C-alpha positions as CSV (number, residue, x, y, z in Angstrom):
1,M,241.6,13.6,34.7
2,R,240.7,11.5,31.7
3,M,238.0,14.3,30.5
4,R,241.1,16.8,30.3
5,H,243.1,14.6,27.9
6,A,239.8,13.7,25.8
7,K,241.1,16.0,22.6
8,K,244.2,13.8,22.4
9,Y,242.1,10.9,20.7
10,T,241.0,10.6,17.3
11,S,237.4,11.3,16.3
12,F,236.9,7.5,15.7
13,T,238.5,6.8,18.9
14,L,236.0,9.1,20.9
15,L,233.1,7.5,18.7
16,W,234.2,3.8,19.8
17,T,234.4,5.1,23.8
18,A,230.6,6.5,23.1
19,V,229.2,3.6,21.5
20,I,230.9,1.3,24.1
21,A,229.8,3.5,27.0
22,V,226.3,3.3,25.7
23,A,225.9,-0.3,25.1
24,F,227.4,-0.8,28.7
25,L,224.7,1.3,29.8
26,L,222.3,0.0,27.7
27,G,223.2,-3.6,28.9
28,A,223.0,-2.7,32.4
29,L,219.3,-1.7,31.7
30,V,218.6,-5.4,30.5
31,S,220.1,-7.1,32.9
32,A,218.2,-5.0,35.7
33,E,214.9,-5.7,34.0
34,D,215.9,-9.2,33.3
35,Q,216.8,-9.8,37.2
36,S,213.1,-8.7,38.0
37,L,210.7,-9.5,35.2
38,V,210.8,-11.3,31.9
39,T,208.3,-9.7,29.0
40,I,207.1,-9.8,25.8
41,E,204.7,-7.3,24.5
42,N,203.6,-5.4,21.0
43,E,201.3,-2.8,20.2
44,Y,198.4,-4.4,22.0
45,I,199.4,-6.1,25.5
46,K,202.5,-6.9,27.4
47,V,203.0,-10.3,29.1
48,F,205.6,-10.6,32.2
49,V,206.6,-12.8,34.7
50,N,208.1,-12.5,38.1
51,N,212.0,-13.4,37.9
52,T,212.5,-12.7,41.3
53,A,213.4,-15.4,44.6
54,D,210.2,-13.7,45.9
55,G,207.3,-15.3,43.4
56,R,209.3,-16.3,40.4
57,G,207.1,-17.8,37.5
58,R,204.0,-15.9,38.8
59,F,202.3,-14.0,35.6
60,A,201.0,-10.7,34.6
61,V,199.1,-8.9,31.8
62,D,198.9,-5.1,30.5
63,V,197.3,-3.2,27.7
64,T,199.7,-1.5,25.7
65,G,198.1,0.1,22.9
66,G,194.8,-2.4,23.3
67,D,191.6,-1.7,20.9
68,P,193.2,0.0,17.9
69,E,189.4,2.2,17.8
70,R,190.0,3.7,21.5
71,D,192.5,5.9,23.7
72,D,191.2,5.2,27.2
73,D,192.3,1.1,27.4
74,D,195.8,2.1,26.5
75,N,198.7,1.3,29.4
76,Q,195.6,-0.3,31.6
77,P,196.3,-3.6,33.8
78,L,194.5,-6.6,32.4
79,I,196.1,-8.9,35.4
80,Y,197.0,-7.5,38.5
81,G,201.0,-7.4,38.9
82,R,202.4,-4.0,39.0
83,P,205.1,-3.9,39.5
84,L,205.9,-7.2,40.2
85,P,203.1,-10.0,39.8
86,W,202.3,-12.6,42.8
87,T,198.3,-12.6,43.2
88,S,197.9,-14.8,40.0
89,Y,199.1,-18.1,40.6
90,T,199.0,-21.6,39.8
91,T,198.3,-24.9,41.8
92,I,199.7,-28.5,41.1
93,N,197.9,-31.1,42.5
94,M,199.9,-34.3,43.0
95,N,198.8,-37.2,44.4
96,G,196.7,-35.0,46.6
97,L,198.9,-32.9,47.6
98,L,199.3,-29.2,46.7
99,F,202.5,-27.2,45.2
100,A,202.5,-23.7,44.1
101,F,204.3,-23.4,40.5
102,G,207.3,-21.5,41.0
103,G,209.4,-19.8,43.6
104,P,207.7,-19.6,47.2
105,V,206.0,-16.1,48.0
106,S,205.8,-13.9,50.8
107,K,202.1,-12.8,50.6
108,R,199.0,-14.1,50.6
109,A,198.4,-15.9,47.1
110,G,199.1,-19.3,48.1
111,E,201.6,-18.4,50.9
112,G,202.7,-21.6,52.7
113,L,202.1,-23.7,49.4
114,A,205.4,-26.3,48.8
115,T,207.4,-25.5,46.5
116,G,209.4,-28.0,44.1
117,L,212.6,-27.8,42.5
118,M,213.4,-25.0,39.7
119,I,215.0,-26.6,36.4
120,Q,214.0,-23.9,34.0
121,K,214.3,-19.9,35.4
122,P,212.1,-17.6,33.3
123,E,213.0,-16.7,30.1
124,V,212.0,-16.1,26.3
125,R,212.1,-19.1,23.7
126,D,210.3,-19.3,20.7
127,G,208.0,-16.4,21.7
128,A,207.5,-17.4,24.9
129,I,208.4,-17.2,28.3
130,V,209.0,-20.3,29.7
131,T,209.8,-21.7,33.1
132,A,209.9,-25.2,34.5
133,W,209.5,-26.7,37.9
134,R,209.8,-30.0,39.2
135,Y,207.7,-31.7,42.0
136,G,209.9,-35.2,42.7
137,D,208.6,-37.3,39.4
138,L,206.7,-34.4,37.8
139,E,208.1,-31.8,35.6
140,V,205.6,-28.7,35.2
141,T,206.7,-26.2,32.3
142,Q,204.8,-23.1,32.0
143,Y,204.5,-21.1,28.7
144,I,203.1,-17.4,28.6
145,S,202.8,-16.2,25.0
146,I,200.8,-13.3,22.8
147,V,198.4,-15.1,20.5
148,D,195.6,-13.8,18.1
149,G,192.1,-12.9,20.3
150,P,188.9,-15.2,19.3
151,T,186.8,-12.3,19.2
152,T,189.2,-9.4,18.0
153,G,191.3,-11.3,15.5
154,L,194.3,-9.1,16.9
155,P,197.1,-10.6,18.9
156,D,195.9,-9.2,22.0
157,T,195.5,-12.4,23.9
158,A,197.9,-14.5,26.4
159,R,198.1,-18.1,25.9
160,I,198.5,-19.5,29.3
161,A,199.7,-23.0,28.7
162,Y,201.1,-26.4,31.2
163,T,203.0,-29.0,30.2
164,M,202.8,-31.8,32.8
165,V,205.5,-34.7,32.7
166,N,205.6,-38.1,34.4
167,R,209.5,-38.5,34.7
168,G,209.1,-41.6,37.3
169,Q,208.2,-45.3,36.9
170,V,205.0,-45.0,38.7
171,Y,201.5,-43.7,37.9
172,H,200.9,-40.5,39.5
173,S,197.5,-38.4,39.8
174,V,198.0,-34.9,38.6
175,G,195.5,-31.7,38.7
176,L,195.8,-27.9,38.0
177,R,194.1,-24.8,39.1
178,V,195.0,-21.6,37.8
179,C,194.0,-18.6,39.5
180,I,193.4,-15.1,37.6
181,D,193.4,-11.9,39.2
182,A,191.6,-10.0,36.7
183,M,191.8,-6.1,36.6
184,L,190.5,-4.0,34.1
185,G,192.0,-0.6,34.5
186,E,191.3,1.1,37.9
187,N,188.5,-1.5,38.1
188,D,189.5,-4.5,40.6
189,G,185.8,-5.7,41.2
190,A,184.1,-5.9,37.6
191,P,181.1,-8.4,37.3
192,F,181.8,-11.4,34.8
193,R,179.4,-12.2,32.5
194,M,179.0,-15.5,30.7
195,G,176.5,-17.1,28.5
196,E,173.1,-15.3,29.2
197,K,174.6,-14.9,33.1
198,Q,176.1,-11.7,34.6
199,I,177.8,-12.9,37.5
200,L,178.0,-10.6,40.4
201,T,178.4,-13.3,43.4
202,D,180.0,-16.2,43.9
203,Y,179.4,-18.5,41.1
204,G,180.5,-22.2,40.0
205,A,180.3,-23.7,36.7
206,Q,181.2,-27.1,35.2
207,G,180.5,-29.8,32.6
208,S,178.0,-28.0,29.8
209,T,177.3,-25.0,32.2
210,I,181.0,-23.8,31.1
211,Q,180.7,-21.6,28.0
212,S,183.4,-21.1,25.2
213,Y,184.3,-17.9,27.1
214,W,183.4,-15.3,29.6
215,Q,184.0,-11.7,29.4
216,A,184.2,-8.4,32.2
217,F,183.6,-4.9,31.8
218,D,182.2,-2.0,34.3
219,S,179.9,0.0,31.4
220,L,179.1,-1.1,28.2
221,E,178.4,2.6,27.1
222,E,182.0,3.4,28.6
223,P,183.9,0.3,29.0
224,K,187.7,0.9,30.1
225,V,188.8,-2.5,29.5
226,I,186.9,-5.4,28.0
227,A,188.4,-8.6,29.4
228,Q,188.2,-11.9,28.0
229,G,188.9,-15.4,28.9
230,T,188.4,-18.2,26.0
231,L,188.0,-21.9,27.7
232,A,187.1,-23.8,24.5
233,G,187.5,-24.3,20.8
234,G,191.1,-25.2,19.0
235,E,193.9,-26.2,21.4
236,L,192.2,-25.0,24.5
237,T,191.8,-27.3,27.1
238,T,188.1,-26.6,28.9
239,P,188.7,-26.9,32.6
240,D,186.6,-29.3,34.3
241,R,185.5,-26.3,36.9
242,L,185.2,-22.5,37.0
243,F,184.9,-20.6,39.7
244,F,183.9,-16.9,40.3
245,S,184.6,-15.2,43.6
246,N,186.7,-12.6,45.3
247,W,190.4,-13.1,45.1
248,G,190.9,-13.4,48.6
249,T,188.9,-16.8,48.7
250,F,191.2,-18.3,45.8
251,A,194.5,-16.7,47.6
252,D,193.5,-18.5,50.9
253,Q,192.1,-21.5,49.4
254,P,194.2,-22.9,47.0
255,W,192.4,-25.7,45.2
256,N,188.8,-26.6,45.9
257,P,187.3,-23.0,47.1
258,V,184.3,-22.9,49.3
259,L,181.6,-20.6,47.0
260,I,178.9,-19.2,49.4
261,A,175.7,-18.1,47.5
262,G,175.2,-14.4,47.4
263,R,178.6,-13.2,48.5
264,D,179.7,-10.3,46.7
265,F,183.5,-9.6,45.0
266,T,184.2,-7.9,48.5
267,R,187.9,-9.1,49.2
268,V,187.7,-12.0,52.3
269,G,189.0,-10.1,55.1
270,E,188.9,-6.8,53.8
271,F,186.5,-4.2,52.2
272,E,187.6,-3.9,48.7
273,Y,185.8,-5.1,45.8
274,D,188.2,-8.0,44.1
275,S,186.9,-10.4,41.3
276,A,189.1,-13.2,40.4
277,V,188.4,-16.4,38.2
278,A,189.8,-19.9,38.8
279,L,189.9,-22.6,36.1
280,M,190.4,-26.3,37.8
281,W,191.2,-29.2,36.4
282,D,190.4,-32.3,38.3
283,A,193.4,-34.5,38.9
284,T,193.8,-37.5,36.6
285,D,196.1,-40.5,36.3
286,L,199.6,-39.7,34.4
287,P,201.2,-43.1,33.6
288,P,205.2,-43.0,33.5
289,G,206.8,-41.1,30.5
290,A,203.2,-39.4,29.5
291,A,203.2,-35.9,29.3
292,L,199.7,-33.7,29.7
293,S,198.9,-30.2,28.4
294,R,196.7,-27.9,29.6
295,V,196.0,-24.7,27.8
296,T,193.8,-21.5,28.2
297,Y,193.5,-17.9,26.6
298,Y,192.7,-14.6,28.8
299,G,193.2,-11.1,27.1
300,L,191.3,-8.3,25.6
301,G,187.3,-8.9,24.2
302,G,185.7,-7.6,20.9
303,V,182.5,-6.0,21.5
304,T,180.8,-3.9,18.8
305,I,179.1,-1.1,20.7
306,S,176.0,0.9,19.1
307,K,175.2,3.9,21.4
308,G,171.7,5.0,22.5
309,E,169.2,4.8,25.0
310,L,169.2,1.5,24.9
311,T,172.7,0.7,23.6
312,L,173.7,-2.8,22.4
313,G,177.1,-4.6,22.5
314,V,177.6,-7.6,20.1
315,T,180.9,-9.6,20.5
316,A,181.3,-13.0,18.0
317,P,184.3,-15.2,17.2
318,A,186.6,-13.4,14.5
319,S,186.7,-16.2,12.3
320,V,184.9,-19.6,12.0
321,Q,185.7,-22.7,10.7
322,S,182.9,-25.0,8.7
323,G,182.9,-28.4,8.2
324,T,183.3,-29.2,11.8
325,T,181.2,-29.6,15.1
326,E,182.7,-26.8,17.0
327,Q,179.5,-24.4,18.5
328,Y,180.1,-20.4,18.5
329,I,178.6,-18.3,20.7
330,V,177.3,-14.6,19.6
331,L,176.5,-12.6,23.1
332,A,174.7,-9.3,23.0
333,Y,174.4,-7.0,25.7
334,L,171.9,-4.2,26.3
335,E,172.0,-1.6,28.8
336,N,169.3,0.7,29.2
337,R,170.6,4.3,29.5
338,G,167.6,6.0,29.7
339,E,165.4,7.6,32.6
340,G,162.6,5.3,32.1
341,V,162.1,1.4,32.5
342,A,162.3,0.0,28.9
343,R,159.4,-2.7,28.6
344,D,158.9,-5.6,26.6
345,V,162.2,-5.8,25.0
346,S,163.7,-8.3,22.8
347,L,166.4,-9.2,21.0
348,T,166.6,-11.1,17.3
349,I,169.3,-12.3,15.5
350,D,169.9,-12.5,11.7
351,V,172.1,-15.2,10.4
352,P,173.4,-16.2,6.9
353,N,172.7,-19.7,5.7
354,S,176.4,-20.3,5.8
355,L,175.7,-20.6,9.8
356,R,172.9,-23.1,11.6
357,L,171.7,-21.9,14.4
358,L,171.2,-24.2,17.6
359,N,168.6,-22.0,19.4
360,P,165.6,-19.4,18.9
361,I,166.4,-16.4,17.0
362,K,164.3,-14.0,19.1
363,V,165.6,-13.8,23.0
364,D,162.9,-12.2,25.5
365,I,164.5,-9.7,27.5
366,G,161.5,-8.3,29.2
367,S,161.9,-4.9,31.4
368,L,164.9,-3.3,31.6
369,K,165.6,-0.6,34.4
370,P,167.3,2.5,33.9
371,G,171.1,1.6,34.4
372,E,170.6,-2.3,34.2
373,T,172.1,-4.8,31.4
374,R,170.9,-7.5,30.5
375,Q,172.4,-10.1,27.8
376,A,171.5,-13.2,25.4
377,A,173.6,-15.8,23.7
378,W,172.9,-17.9,20.6
379,T,175.2,-20.7,20.0
380,F,176.0,-21.6,16.2
381,T,177.7,-23.9,14.0
382,A,179.3,-23.1,10.5
383,V,178.2,-25.3,8.0
384,G,179.9,-23.9,4.7
385,S,179.4,-21.1,2.4
386,G,175.6,-19.7,1.2
């Protein structure tokens, strides 16, 4: 009926009515998005946080445009989480009692863990998705944002940070564990690589065995997505312990997982490969009124690849700071794409005078079978111009 009388309105009125209608529809779309997900994205990645009653506060990361030099990583997942994140979750250890950060979940990842009181539902504030929960005297705030990647120099990395504040009048013992359900495009079971180690089975590291970063990719010749978790340097708080295993182990064991030597990344209780990583900061005493922060990075890794029968990939920091004691790592990956065994293989690095190498320039690889990938690592500090 209203359409029959539309011609009676002036063109201005028609235009204004149309604007109101479009604004209403757009508002509805934004509102619907806000009800389920809170998102920050750019031309490289997207970070998003679950804002539903089932798993509120849990996060995931997708590639949007990814590496500017490649198209095959576009619109791929970096952390499993479509359409709603739930598999990656954070455990709070308060006085030996375990809590899941965020709201309750009806699925396997930390199912049944106690939850606290929401004091801030997910919302974008100052460029970060902020969520806060309270567990008795302990107030925990999660910040998920986008920062420059240490090996790419591009804003393609998620900053995952937690601040824990003791609002009570007594000391509390507080620890934190973050489980990241890594997913490289369609590959949910890619091996991890840290330092000179290729990790294909359960592996735990602590203290000096934790390197400054780890990477994951399926094939050096044609990597779909290259992921990188950065653990040390700058504002980052290196975890006390680091675990690589199948996701099922972390889903069922929310704090100190039992690792089994030689066990591959087949999901416990199922038949699919599903690799994941967990970062643990051991419990420490937190005085009344004091705050404690834990920060880590996860995003795209930068690897420069030179293809051939022996394909070489090199990853290094995008920038370094001289005049500090901070150590940096250069990683080289070598994959035999030929049909025969490559024998007596070695890798040698050449560094400028502005860098001080802390280990030998030459690394002997030995023999490399067809299809095999090996890696070498060099550690250095920046001493100034030269």
